C-alpha positions, -999 to +999 in steps of 0.1 A: -632-047+317-627-012+306-658+009+301-660+029+269-670+065+273-694+081+249-676+084+215-682+083+178-667+058+153-638+082+144-628+085+181-631+047+186-608+041+156-581+063+173-585+042+205-582+008+188-556+016+162-529-007+178-536-041+193-564-066+196-598-055+210-632-070+216-661-046+221-689-060+242-722-041+236-749-044+262-774-024+282-786-025+318-822-035+309-811-064+287-817-098+303-796-116+277-767-093+285-771-102+322-770-138+313-735-136+296-720-110+320-710-135+348-689-155+322-671-125+309-642-124+334-633-160+325-637-153+288-614-123+292-588-145+310-590-172+284-585-147+256-560-124+273-544-114+240-575-092+235-584-060+254-621-062+262-641-030+263-677-028+275-699-005+255-732+006+270-754+006+240-778+032+255-750+057+261-734+051+227-765+049+205-748+068+176-717+045+177-739+014+178-758+026+148-726+035+129-713+000+136-747-016+127-752-030+162-790-035+163-791-064+187-775-070+221-755-085+236-731-083+207-693-086+202-671-070+176-634-078+174-607-056+160-570-060+153-549-028+146-581-008+139-596-033+114-627-053+122-618-090+121-651-105+132-685-099+148-711-119+167-739-094+163-776-103+168-803-101+193-800-137+206-788-148+240-752-160+238-737-187+258-701-187+271-693-215+246-707-194+217-686-164+226-655-186+231-661-203+197-665-169+180-632-157+196-614-189+188-623-187+151-610-151+146-581-149+122 
C-alpha cells in the first residue's frame, strides 16, 4: 500500500484526479487500526481496481480535518477525483465491513 506524504486537500485532489482510490486513515497508536491492518493486503487484492493509499492521520491532521475524518480507522473512496463513499467513524472495522463498504460503491 502506498504511503501518502503530508499534503493538503488541494494536493490530494491533484493526485487522485484519474482512477479509483481508497484512502485508509489510521495512526500508530490506534488499536482498532492494528486490528484491521492484517486484513488489508487481502482486501487490496480482492478490490484491485482501486489504488489503496495509507494516510497517517497524525502526519496529516490538516488533511483529515479538511475531509472530516474525526475517527479512525476510516476509509474514503474516490473515482476520478470525486468522493464516492466513506466508512468514517471511530469504531473498529472488520474485514467483512470494509469489503461490504467497497462492494456497495457505485
